N, C-alpha and C positions, 0 to 999 in steps of 0.2 A: 269413686274407687272402681266400680265395675267398668266404666268407660275406659279408664286408664289401663286396666287389666286386659280388656278386649283389644285395645290398640297395641299393647305389648304382644299379645297373641298373634295379631295380624303381622306385626313386624317380624317375629320369630318364624312363623310359618311361611312368610314371604321369602325369608332367607333360605329356609329349608327347601322350598319349592323352586328356587331360582337357578337350578342347574345341578350337575352331579356333585354329590358330597360323599366323602369317604364315610364308612359306617361309624367310625369314632366321632366324626363331626356331627353326624345325624343324632347320635346319642347325646352329645353336648347340647345341641339345640333343644332336644326333647327334655333334657334336665332343666334348661332355662325356662322352657314352656311350662313344665309341670311343677317346678320347684322341688322336685324329688330326684334322687339318683336313679338312673336307668341302667339296668343290668346289661352286661356285654352281650348277652344272648338275645336281646331284643333287636328286631329288624323292622324298619319302616321304610317303605318306598314312597317318595313323594309322587304325587301331590297329596298333601295332608292338611286338613283344616280343623280348627278347634275354636269354640266360642271364647273361652277364657284360658283354658290350659291348666290352671292351678287346681282344678277339680278332677283331674285325670290321674288314675293310678294304673301303672302297667306292671304285670307280673314278670316272671322269667319265661324265656323261650316264647315270647310273643312275636308273631309275624303279621305285619299289616301291609297289604298290597295297595298300590297307588289308588288315589281317588277317595280315600276314607275321610269322612267328616264325623267328628265327635262333638256333639252338642252337650257340653259338660256343665252347664249352669247348675244342675242339680247333682252333679257328680257322676262319673263313669269309671267303673272298676273293671279292668280286663285282667282276668286271672292267668295263672301259669298255663303254658302249653296251648295258647289260643292262636288260631289263624283267622284273620278277618279279611274277607275277599275284597276285590276291587270295587270301588264306588259304594261301599257300605256306608250306611248312616246309622249312628248309634246315639241314643239319647236316653235320659232317665225316664222312668215311668211317672 
């Protein structure tokens, strides 16, 4: 199951990172990746990577600059009004 989920995450992030995407399409891909609805106020600039994706929760008014990696095997929750800088790496404790 984990292998299939990680392969799906690679496919989705590969599409996300494959060129310019309109913000609505980025949110659609993030919804596919996380399995949760993504608020219209969320902005993510590719490149973006995730181990599994299904363990990521994004709040409202989240802004993620390019190069971010979320290692979400144990879960990553990004609350409302968060800015994550470029090339950031986030993982559970």
